[in-house]
matplotlib code that plots the C-alpha trace (Angstrom):
import matplotlib.pyplot as plt

x = [-30.5, -29.0, -28.9, -25.8, -25.4, -22.7, -21.0, -20.7, -19.7, -19.4, -21.8, -25.6, -26.0, -23.9, -24.5, -22.8, -19.9, -19.4, -19.6, -17.0, -14.8, -15.0, -14.2, -11.2, -9.8, -10.0, -8.2, -5.4, -5.1, -4.9, -2.2, -0.2, -0.5, 0.6, 3.9, 5.0, 7.9, 7.0, 7.6, 9.9, 8.2, 10.5, 9.6, 5.9, 6.1, 8.2, 5.6, 2.8, 4.5, 5.1, 1.4, 0.3, 2.6, 1.3, -2.3, -1.5, 0.3, -2.7, -5.1, -3.1]
y = [-21.6, -23.2, -21.0, -21.2, -20.4, -18.1, -21.3, -22.8, -19.7, -16.0, -15.9, -16.2, -18.7, -21.2, -19.0, -16.0, -18.2, -19.6, -16.1, -14.8, -17.9, -17.2, -13.5, -14.3, -16.9, -14.4, -11.8, -14.3, -15.4, -11.8, -11.1, -14.1, -13.1, -9.5, -8.9, -6.0, -6.7, -7.4, -4.8, -6.0, -6.6, -4.2, -1.4, -1.9, -2.0, 1.2, 2.9, 1.7, 2.7, 6.2, 6.4, 5.3, 7.8, 10.7, 9.8, 9.7, 13.1, 14.6, 13.5, 14.8]
z = [5.1, 8.2, 11.2, 13.4, 17.1, 18.5, 19.9, 16.4, 14.4, 14.4, 11.4, 11.7, 8.8, 6.8, 3.8, 5.5, 6.6, 3.1, 1.5, 4.0, 3.3, -0.5, 0.0, 2.3, -0.1, -3.0, -0.9, -0.1, -3.7, -4.9, -2.3, -3.3, -7.0, -6.3, -8.1, -5.9, -3.5, 0.1, 2.8, 5.6, 8.9, 10.8, 8.4, 8.8, 12.6, 12.6, 10.5, 12.7, 15.9, 14.4, 13.4, 16.9, 18.6, 16.3, 17.1, 20.9, 20.6, 18.7, 21.4, 24.4]

ax = plt.figure().add_subplot(projection="3d")
ax.plot(x, y, z, "-o")
ax.set_aspect("equal")
plt.show()
């Protein structure tokens, strides 16, 4: 197990970095293989803005 410094990596060891890399690659591959149609960027942003505004309103 090789320890890493915060200057080298956000992970404590090379094993943690490799495990995260494998997980991330699997997530990307699963996303690319997903047959569902994509959601347009403008639609996603509109939904997120509405969610943020609703959260702000509930905290006021």
